[in-house]
RODO-2510 file (C-alpha; in nm, 4 decimals, decimal comma):
residues 368
     n   res          X          Y          Z
     1     m    -1,4881    -2,0442    -2,3644
     2     s    -1,3374    -1,7706    -2,5903
     3     l    -1,3227    -1,3917    -2,5499
     4     k    -1,2627    -1,1464    -2,8378
     5     n    -1,1340    -0,8516    -2,6194
     6     k    -0,8183    -0,8414    -2,4189
     7     i    -0,8686    -0,8599    -2,0391
     8     n    -0,6490    -0,5671    -1,9130
     9     f    -0,4924    -0,5925    -1,5808
    10     l    -0,6401    -0,2784    -1,4661
    11     p    -0,8600    -0,0598    -1,7083
    12     l    -0,8329     0,2660    -1,5289
    13     v    -1,0221     0,4698    -1,8020
    14     d    -1,3171     0,2352    -1,7625
    15     i    -1,3024     0,2329    -1,3784
    16     n    -1,2763     0,6201    -1,3603
    17     n    -1,5405     0,6680    -1,6153
    18     s    -1,8041     0,5503    -1,3643
    19     y    -1,7335     0,8683    -1,1640
    20     r    -1,6987     1,0947    -1,4617
    21     k    -1,9962     1,3195    -1,4038
    22     e    -1,9242     1,3644    -1,0233
    23     i    -1,5455     1,4330    -1,0911
    24     l    -1,6166     1,6888    -1,3685
    25     n    -1,8733     1,8649    -1,1438
    26     a    -1,6146     1,8624    -0,8524
    27     f    -1,3486     1,9905    -1,0834
    28     t    -1,5697     2,2820    -1,1967
    29     n    -1,6362     2,3585    -0,8241
    30     v    -1,2592     2,3703    -0,7549
    31     l    -1,1962     2,5785    -1,0653
    32     d    -1,4727     2,8363    -0,9622
    33     s    -1,3653     2,8459    -0,5915
    34     g    -1,0089     2,9771    -0,6748
    35     i    -0,8885     2,7616    -0,3893
    36     y    -0,6619     2,4964    -0,5213
    37     l    -0,4731     2,3912    -0,2175
    38     n    -0,5985     2,3259     0,1424
    39     g    -0,9594     2,3791     0,0418
    40     h    -1,3047     2,2326     0,0830
    41     y    -1,2366     1,8893    -0,0862
    42     n    -0,9075     1,8381     0,1312
    43     s    -1,1219     1,9053     0,4350
    44     v    -1,4039     1,6600     0,3159
    45     l    -1,1477     1,3833     0,2286
    46     n    -0,9676     1,4318     0,5547
    47     s    -1,2681     1,3691     0,7643
    48     k    -1,3813     1,0767     0,5524
    49     l    -1,0403     0,9095     0,5861
    50     s    -1,0357     0,9560     0,9550
    51     n    -1,3788     0,7947     0,9923
    52     l    -1,2874     0,5002     0,7539
    53     i    -0,9596     0,4171     0,9197
    54     g    -1,0901     0,5005     1,2799
    55     v    -0,8251     0,7520     1,3780
    56     k    -0,8361     1,1028     1,5367
    57     y    -0,5955     1,2833     1,2896
    58     t    -0,5344     1,2537     0,9013
    59     i    -0,2996     1,4548     0,6987
    60     n    -0,3573     1,4528     0,3151
    61     t    -0,0133     1,4438     0,1399
    62     s     0,1411     1,4424    -0,2053
    63     n     0,2121     1,0654    -0,2238
    64     g     0,2659     0,7418    -0,0204
    65     f     0,6499     0,7869    -0,0140
    66     d     0,6318     1,1363     0,1218
    67     s     0,3797     1,0124     0,3743
    68     l     0,6244     0,7620     0,5162
    69     k     0,9100     1,0028     0,5005
    70     i     0,7185     1,2685     0,6894
    71     i     0,6429     1,0084     0,9617
    72     f     1,0046     0,9153     0,9932
    73     k     1,1159     1,2893     0,9994
    74     s     0,8567     1,3743     1,2493
    75     l     0,9602     1,0874     1,4845
    76     i     1,3101     1,2310     1,4661
    77     e     1,1822     1,5813     1,5204
    78     l     1,0060     1,4603     1,8388
    79     k     1,3278     1,2768     1,9434
    80     l     1,1484     0,9393     1,9428
    81     l     1,4051     0,8431     1,6882
    82     k     1,7462     0,9709     1,5988
    83     v     1,9466     0,9748     1,2716
    84     g     2,1256     0,6428     1,2356
    85     d     1,8658     0,4369     1,4214
    86     e     1,7780     0,1026     1,2704
    87     v     1,4330     0,0411     1,1294
    88     l     1,3223    -0,3277     1,0460
    89     v     1,1441    -0,3285     0,7050
    90     p     1,0327    -0,6144     0,4827
    91     s     1,2679    -0,6994     0,1961
    92     f     0,9977    -0,7995    -0,0434
    93     t     0,7946    -0,4746    -0,0972
    94     f     0,7807    -0,1668    -0,3268
    95     i     1,0995     0,0242    -0,3119
    96     a     0,9359     0,3376    -0,1542
    97     s     0,9015     0,1480     0,1878
    98     i     1,2632     0,1096     0,2132
    99     t     1,3920     0,4389     0,0465
   100     s     1,1623     0,6491     0,2689
   101     i     1,3822     0,5223     0,5663
   102     i     1,7096     0,5975     0,3869
   103     h     1,5908     0,9414     0,2944
   104     s     1,5016     1,0206     0,6620
   105     g     1,8434     0,9471     0,7768
   106     l     1,7643     0,6163     0,9339
   107     v     1,9133     0,2709     0,8574
   108     p     1,6896     0,0045     0,6994
   109     v     1,7334    -0,3506     0,8121
   110     l     1,5867    -0,5911     0,5590
   111     v     1,3770    -0,8822     0,6900
   112     d     1,3121    -1,1775     0,4662
   113     a     0,9635    -1,2634     0,3536
   114     d     0,7365    -1,5427     0,4471
   115     y     0,6868    -1,7556     0,1440
   116     e     0,3044    -1,8319     0,2017
   117     s     0,1823    -1,4904     0,2949
   118     f     0,4377    -1,2542     0,1244
   119     n     0,4692    -1,0602     0,4403
   120     i     0,7524    -1,0529     0,6892
   121     d     0,9038    -1,3765     0,8203
   122     i     0,8607    -1,3409     1,2005
   123     l     1,1417    -1,5466     1,2942
   124     d     1,3781    -1,3413     1,0753
   125     f     1,2239    -1,0331     1,2208
   126     k     1,3027    -1,1310     1,5771
   127     r     1,6739    -1,2501     1,4594
   128     k     1,7342    -0,9013     1,3011
   129     i     1,6583    -0,6975     1,6209
   130     s     1,9697    -0,5417     1,7761
   131     s     2,0580    -0,2680     2,0249
   132     k     2,0278    -0,0179     1,7383
   133     t     1,6828    -0,1235     1,6470
   134     k     1,4325     0,1390     1,7466
   135     a     1,1336     0,1123     1,4914
   136     a     0,9711    -0,1209     1,2450
   137     l     0,7797    -0,0506     0,9239
   138     f     0,5152    -0,2995     0,8661
   139     v     0,3904    -0,3438     0,5035
   140     h     0,0480    -0,5103     0,4687
   141     l     0,1487    -0,6306     0,1081
   142     f    -0,1022    -0,6800    -0,1603
   143     g    -0,3773    -0,5915     0,0953
   144     r    -0,3130    -0,8708     0,3450
   145     s    -0,2546    -0,7780     0,7083
   146     c     0,0933    -0,8719     0,8416
   147     w    -0,0106    -0,8437     1,2217
   148     n    -0,0371    -1,1302     1,4551
   149     k    -0,0051    -1,1965     1,8290
   150     d     0,3465    -1,3246     1,8063
   151     l     0,4616    -1,0234     1,6181
   152     q     0,2861    -0,7922     1,8614
   153     n     0,4520    -0,9754     2,1626
   154     i     0,8093    -0,9139     1,9980
   155     i     0,7196    -0,5431     1,9342
   156     d     0,6062    -0,5030     2,2930
   157     i     0,9084    -0,6823     2,4533
   158     n     1,1524    -0,4828     2,2511
   159     n     0,9621    -0,1443     2,2768
   160     l     0,9653    -0,0730     1,9115
   161     l     0,7944     0,2197     1,7480
   162     t     0,5648     0,0889     1,4721
   163     v     0,4744     0,2414     1,1458
   164     e     0,2243     0,0895     0,9080
   165     d     0,2693     0,1081     0,5365
   166     c    -0,0961     0,0760     0,4129
   167     a    -0,0348     0,1734     0,0430
   168     q    -0,1999    -0,1533    -0,0639
   169     s    -0,4559    -0,2249     0,2176
   170     i    -0,6987     0,0580     0,2676
   171     g    -1,0229    -0,0692     0,4166
   172     a    -0,8884    -0,4108     0,5395
   173     n    -0,8718    -0,4950     0,8995
   174     y    -0,7094    -0,7078     1,1801
   175     d    -0,8819    -0,8142     1,4932
   176     n    -1,1737    -0,5845     1,4109
   177     k    -0,9339    -0,2920     1,3812
   178     k    -0,8770    -0,1069     1,0580
   179     l    -0,5174    -0,1424     0,9175
   180     g    -0,3724     0,2012     0,9587
   181     s    -0,5116     0,2529     1,3130
   182     i    -0,2827     0,0006     1,4825
   183     g     0,0725     0,1367     1,4729
   184     f     0,2007     0,4780     1,6064
   185     a     0,1267     0,6165     1,2626
   186     s     0,0403     0,4992     0,9152
   187     a     0,1002     0,5831     0,5516
   188     f    -0,1357     0,5466     0,2527
   189     s    -0,0925     0,5874    -0,1175
   190     f    -0,3626     0,6882    -0,3735
   191     y    -0,1458     0,6238    -0,6713
   192     p    -0,4062     0,5793    -0,9694
   193     g    -0,3870     0,1877    -0,9579
   194     k    -0,4623     0,1501    -0,5919
   195     n    -0,8085     0,0293    -0,4656
   196     l    -0,8718     0,3923    -0,3838
   197     g    -0,6843     0,5745    -0,6639
   198     a    -0,6459     0,9384    -0,7515
   199     l    -0,5852     1,0814    -1,1063
   200     g    -0,2214     1,1411    -1,0204
   201     d    -0,0040     1,1133    -0,7103
   202     a    -0,1629     1,1586    -0,3715
   203     g    -0,1257     1,0032    -0,0123
   204     a    -0,2143     1,0349     0,3488
   205     i    -0,0883     0,9878     0,7056
   206     c    -0,3166     0,8604     0,9794
   207     t    -0,2425     0,8712     1,3485
   208     n    -0,3961     0,8873     1,6999
   209     n    -0,0919     1,0808     1,8346
   210     q    -0,1506     1,4600     1,8552
   211     e     0,2172     1,5481     1,8847
   212     l     0,2965     1,3601     1,5716
   213     y     0,0100     1,5149     1,3918
   214     n     0,1271     1,8585     1,4940
   215     v     0,4679     1,8055     1,3679
   216     a     0,3720     1,6135     1,0398
   217     i     0,1187     1,8744     0,9272
   218     k     0,3874     2,1407     0,9557
   219     y     0,6522     1,9246     0,8004
   220     s     0,4378     1,8784     0,4936
   221     n     0,3830     2,2523     0,4490
   222     y     0,7377     2,3876     0,4512
   223     g     0,7563     2,3437     0,8315
   224     s     0,4964     2,5971     0,8749
   225     s     0,1325     2,6146     1,0293
   226     i     0,1114     3,0012     0,9993
   227     k     0,2042     3,1625     0,6665
   228     y     0,5655     3,2813     0,6515
   229     n     0,6349     3,1423     0,9955
   230     h     0,8489     2,8242     0,9792
   231     d     0,8876     2,6296     1,2939
   232     l     1,1186     2,3434     1,1353
   233     l     1,2822     2,2604     0,8245
   234     g     1,0097     2,0989     0,6222
   235     e     0,9171     2,0233     0,2673
   236     n     0,6257     2,0777     0,0239
   237     c     0,4273     1,7614     0,0421
   238     r     0,0625     1,8869     0,0075
   239     m    -0,2201     1,7195    -0,1781
   240     d    -0,3869     1,9539    -0,4379
   241     e    -0,7673     2,0109    -0,4352
   242     l    -0,8275     1,8345    -0,7724
   243     q    -0,6845     1,4977    -0,6294
   244     a    -0,8703     1,5564    -0,2998
   245     a    -1,1928     1,6141    -0,4989
   246     v    -1,1477     1,2817    -0,6921
   247     l    -1,0648     1,0833    -0,3673
   248     s    -1,3487     1,2456    -0,1751
   249     i    -1,5875     1,1062    -0,4353
   250     k    -1,4372     0,7575    -0,4805
   251     i    -1,3817     0,6933    -0,1148
   252     n    -1,7634     0,6514    -0,0763
   253     n    -1,7399     0,3347    -0,2740
   254     v    -1,4249     0,1846    -0,0995
   255     n    -1,6265    -0,0845     0,0948
   256     e    -1,8053    -0,2058    -0,2265
   257     i    -1,4728    -0,2240    -0,4051
   258     l    -1,3301    -0,4358    -0,1311
   259     k    -1,6296    -0,6576    -0,1339
   260     t    -1,6065    -0,7113    -0,5084
   261     r    -1,2447    -0,7812    -0,5035
   262     q    -1,2985    -1,0250    -0,2229
   263     k    -1,5643    -1,2076    -0,4092
   264     i    -1,3413    -1,2459    -0,7148
   265     a    -1,0454    -1,3688    -0,4939
   266     e    -1,2686    -1,6304    -0,3291
   267     k    -1,3780    -1,7503    -0,6640
   268     y    -1,0266    -1,7768    -0,7827
   269     l    -0,9204    -1,9646    -0,4727
   270     k    -1,2058    -2,2040    -0,5010
   271     q    -1,1831    -2,2779    -0,8889
   272     i    -0,8232    -2,2403    -0,9922
   273     n    -0,6777    -2,5852    -0,9703
   274     n    -0,3533    -2,6463    -1,1275
   275     s    -0,0490    -2,8103    -0,9836
   276     k     0,1890    -2,5818    -1,1617
   277     i     0,0392    -2,2805    -0,9828
   278     i     0,0507    -2,1821    -0,6104
   279     l    -0,2434    -1,9682    -0,4972
   280     p    -0,2079    -1,6930    -0,2430
   281     k    -0,3470    -1,8127     0,1076
   282     k    -0,6476    -1,6421     0,2616
   283     s    -0,5767    -1,4585     0,5808
   284     i    -0,7485    -1,5941     0,8800
   285     l    -0,6488    -1,2902     1,0970
   286     g    -0,8724    -1,0414     0,9259
   287     t    -1,0220    -0,9084     0,5932
   288     n    -0,7881    -0,8740     0,2896
   289     a    -0,8208    -0,5764     0,0584
   290     w    -0,6896    -0,7919    -0,2368
   291     h    -0,5265    -0,5001    -0,3959
   292     l    -0,3347    -0,7597    -0,5860
   293     f    -0,4034    -1,1349    -0,6528
   294     v    -0,0622    -1,2902    -0,6844
   295     l     0,0158    -1,6322    -0,7849
   296     k     0,3448    -1,8091    -0,7632
   297     t     0,4926    -2,0509    -1,0303
   298     e     0,8219    -2,1967    -1,1189
   299     n     0,7151    -2,1612    -1,4857
   300     r     0,6566    -1,7995    -1,4803
   301     d     0,7866    -1,6980    -1,8247
   302     s     0,5803    -1,9791    -1,9909
   303     l     0,2705    -1,8734    -1,7826
   304     i     0,3092    -1,5199    -1,8936
   305     k     0,3404    -1,6196    -2,2654
   306     y     0,0400    -1,8374    -2,2412
   307     l    -0,1701    -1,5850    -2,0747
   308     t    -0,0686    -1,3175    -2,3125
   309     k    -0,1518    -1,5563    -2,6103
   310     n    -0,4877    -1,5876    -2,4649
   311     n    -0,5459    -1,2105    -2,4162
   312     i    -0,4970    -1,1954    -2,0507
   313     e    -0,2672    -0,9141    -1,9191
   314     t    -0,0461    -0,9762    -1,6251
   315     i     0,2123    -0,7771    -1,4137
   316     i     0,5114    -0,8854    -1,1890
   317     h     0,5179    -0,7400    -0,8507
   318     y     0,8169    -0,7125    -0,7880
   319     p     1,0890    -0,8693    -1,0137
   320     i     1,4018    -0,7154    -0,8702
   321     p     1,4472    -0,7114    -0,4899
   322     f     1,5834    -0,4002    -0,3223
   323     h     1,9288    -0,5629    -0,2452
   324     h     1,9634    -0,6418    -0,6082
   325     q     1,9002    -0,2999    -0,7415
   326     k     2,1892    -0,1189    -0,9027
   327     f     2,2259     0,1643    -0,6455
   328     s     2,1719    -0,0531    -0,3383
   329     k     2,4685    -0,0911    -0,1096
   330     i     2,3009    -0,3670     0,0886
   331     q     2,4680    -0,7028     0,0226
   332     l     2,3120    -1,0034     0,1978
   333     s     2,1224    -1,3256     0,1363
   334     l     1,7430    -1,3185     0,1387
   335     p     1,6577    -1,6516    -0,0045
   336     i     1,2845    -1,6359     0,0260
   337     t     1,2494    -1,2801    -0,1135
   338     e     1,4763    -1,3856    -0,3977
   339     r     1,2567    -1,7052    -0,4641
   340     i     0,9322    -1,5107    -0,4578
   341     s     1,0648    -1,2334    -0,6975
   342     k     1,1406    -1,5144    -0,9526
   343     e     0,7925    -1,6805    -0,9125
   344     c     0,5308    -1,4281    -0,8398
   345     l     0,2808    -1,3069    -1,1022
   346     s    -0,0244    -1,0829    -1,0572
   347     i    -0,3481    -1,1682    -1,2470
   348     p    -0,6444    -0,9287    -1,3079
   349     n    -0,8607    -0,8569    -0,9909
   350     h    -1,0651    -0,5343    -1,0072
   351     e    -1,4298    -0,4291    -0,9833
   352     n    -1,4816    -0,4014    -1,3661
   353     l    -1,4178    -0,7706    -1,4416
   354     t    -1,7309    -0,9397    -1,5778
   355     e    -1,8413    -1,3044    -1,4613
   356     n    -1,7426    -1,4163    -1,8095
   357     e    -1,3943    -1,2703    -1,7854
   358     i    -1,3369    -1,4236    -1,4401
   359     d    -1,4545    -1,7657    -1,5591
   360     y    -1,2279    -1,7295    -1,8723
   361     i    -0,9272    -1,6399    -1,6574
   362     i    -0,9865    -1,9435    -1,4431
   363     e    -1,0344    -2,1725    -1,7372
   364     i    -0,7061    -2,0604    -1,9021
   365     l    -0,5180    -2,0890    -1,5827
   366     n    -0,6463    -2,4431    -1,5290
   367     s    -0,5521    -2,5523    -1,8788
   368     f    -0,1925    -2,4127    -1,8501
***
């Protein structure tokens, strides 16, 4: 089989074009309303997100990083955490997960990864708990839930506050509960490349705790709930009406997007058969959002060149671990994280892939 056109990793123009008419109509409505913040579409999106995740409260925010930071700042404001407390966090994750803890005045304690699932290693998680550990940030990486009963038991025994990073897992679940509804609070990102993506930066916070909601919504609006009255030292972390308009339209298709990505992932898992390539494992604990389909191989550079030669675009998530970043002061050994960062490679998995393109990707990978 051969294809003339390049298979892009994520063709955002094509994906968003399917919503073009609805988005342009919504933009016109926003323009004509004269309300560009905290307007109709923010209210609509807020309600739809709460219903989708199954929580009482949702706050629309500027991005996923700000969502995490607001949660931690609010927990400090509520005196559930204090500056200097330790927060366990996966070492193999996007940098925002870890830096949100640092920017909040808390101390991240990096937990090594599980090679099979990419999520946290539970034994290392347990080992890293100290008298200073007061919370844990759980990242459902690449759309796969990191929850299980053993982890929940450790959390309960040590009375840890739990925050979920759902930047890549919207719509997925564990034990018939949507990810984002299990922890004390959860953060979402709607960066354009996500399963539910805006046309710029945007994010959200979900929680069932009214006290956290009351503080977080103020914090995201300069510490204010009434104009010119500021109850705390907050920041400007609001979502604008244009992004809310886009997301309030696209969220209607989230479940269909997940089904499509799951179908493609199932086909990859069944038909890619190459001893040089390690496929991701399917979660048996719940549904996977399959935000990314990530392979592992000891021959990554060669595989990238081979796929590029055959017009298949790939991306590496994430090539440099946090503790190897130039600015990082954390020095420790995280062998599995370091191994994964050298072997992982993400291949196309999105709702605009055709059957011919999927079959072609499988064929090329099998012939590597």
